[in-house]
C-alpha positions, 0 to 999 in steps of 0.5 A: 973855083966855088969848091970851097963856098960854104953849103950853108950859104943862102942863095943871095950870099952866093949871088954875092960872091958872083964876079960882074961877068957871074952877075951877067951870066946869072941874068942870063940863066934865070930869065930862061937863057938857056932854053934856046941852046937845048940842041947844042951850041952853048958856048959858041952861042954865049962867046957870041952874046958877050965878047967881051967875056975873056973866056966865056967857058970857066966863066959858066963853069964857075957860075954852074959849080955856084949858083947850079949846084948849090942845092947838091952842096947843102944835100951834103952837108949833115943834118943835125939831130934837133932838125931832123927831129923838128922836121918829121915833127912839123911835116904835116903827113894828111897833106900829100906835097908837104909829105913828098917833100920831108921823104925827098929832103930826107932821102936826098940829105945827109942824114945820119944815123939816129943813136936812140939809146939802149935797152935789156930786152931779151935778156941783153943790154945793146945799144941801137940806132935808126938808120932813117929812111921813110920807106923802111918797108912797105904796107901787105897791100899790092903796089898797083893795086891800090885803087883811089876811093871817092873824095879820097888821097891817097898818101905816100906808103911812109904812112901806114895804119895799124889797128893795134887794139884789134889785132891785140885782141884778135890774137888771144886766140890765133894758135900762130903767126900766121899773117892775114891774107894779103889782097891777092889771096883773097882774090885766089882764093875767090877764085876757087871757093864757089860759096862765100863762107870762107872769105876775108869779110873787108870793106873800103874804110869811110870816115864814118869808121872812125866817128867816135875813135882815132884810127892808129896811123903811123909815119915810117922813121926808118930801119932799127939797127942793133949793136953786133960783133963788139960787146956793148958795154965796152963802147957804150960810154964814148963819145956818140961820133966814135960809137957810129963810125967803129960800131958793126951795126946789124938789122935787127928786121924791125922798122920804127915808125910814130903815131900821128896825132889827130891833126897829121902830125908825127908827134906822138908815142914811137914803135917798133915793127917788124918788116914783112913786107918791102918793094922789090924791083923786077922786070915790070917795075916794082912790086911788094914782096913778103919776107922769107919768113917760113920754112917748107912745114910754114913754121916760123925761122928762128930769126924772125921778130928776133931784135939780136942773136940770143933774143929769148922775146919775140913781138909784131908790135912794141912801144919804144918811147912817147916820143921820139925825143926820148931816145937818144944816147945814154937813154934806157927804153924797153919794147913794151909789146902790142901785138906778138903776131903779125896783124895788117899794115895798110896803106892809107888815105886821106878823106874829108875837106878842110879842118875835117880831113882825116886820115884812115885805111884803106880796108876796114877789117871785121870787129873781134868776135863777130861771126865775120871775124870767126870766119876771117881766123878761120882763113888764117889758120888754113890759108895755104897759099 
């Protein structure tokens, strides 16, 4: 049987292990022979086709284990840290098919948690890992309400847009962490207001909006977890395998993203972002749901935007490193705060053709200081949905 086959064998190396009878079944299968038995009668049909094979049932089972299960065996192989980082770094995120291939390979593969080092942020030195998941959180838009713009290609929600400069400058005058209106909230407000003075002014983005500056677009790496239940100082010097195995890791509520470069590859700085929205299963499929982050008085709950119990600093978005490779066991890093309160997190699209293709956000929010921006901020403060 093939249970002892090395998962790292190539297709040619697996074929080299076939017996003569298994080679015959391989040729039959690769030539589409299975199609005529979709409705049943496989074993009896093969016995009629190959009367000289002593035990067709056993031979077919061995061949199936070796050949048809080869990808399952490969997926069970632990992916090394270096291989994972290379896979992420070399993903062309403005190519939807290449992006999807990376996402599926990570979701199906045996991907170990990434030990990314330790930080004193918030007053206590503790260790952190990333549970790898390219769809760790969801942008703010409702899942079923994204429409493709002309000449634009919608990207997987693993790629998100966050306008760092805009949310950083806007929040200096915001009184609390009330988030921007979602599209659903905007429609409800439109339905109950006769005028437009209280509406959020947004419009579909196009490539001309980013002629002078590149938009801030990111690839999701996964969920950020912190050491919990044990004294980090007592285990931090142990081998990585023991730390990952013996430590209890607690979800911080944050996810880790890597900024894309101008060509759409995740090679830039690494950020932690608090995940307010997630995909949730419903009777009708999937929908985006915001976490319960405020009480009945609309005050932020104590655990929200807190890396760990007792952390004395909070943020929405912070930079962790200049690149993902810099975060590793034994590395001490900081969370350099870029925005304290929540800002828009959008889905993205690809516009343009050939070398001029660009990944941009779906919408453009008004510029800071404009009259539109003042109405925008008033809706943030006044919204009661």
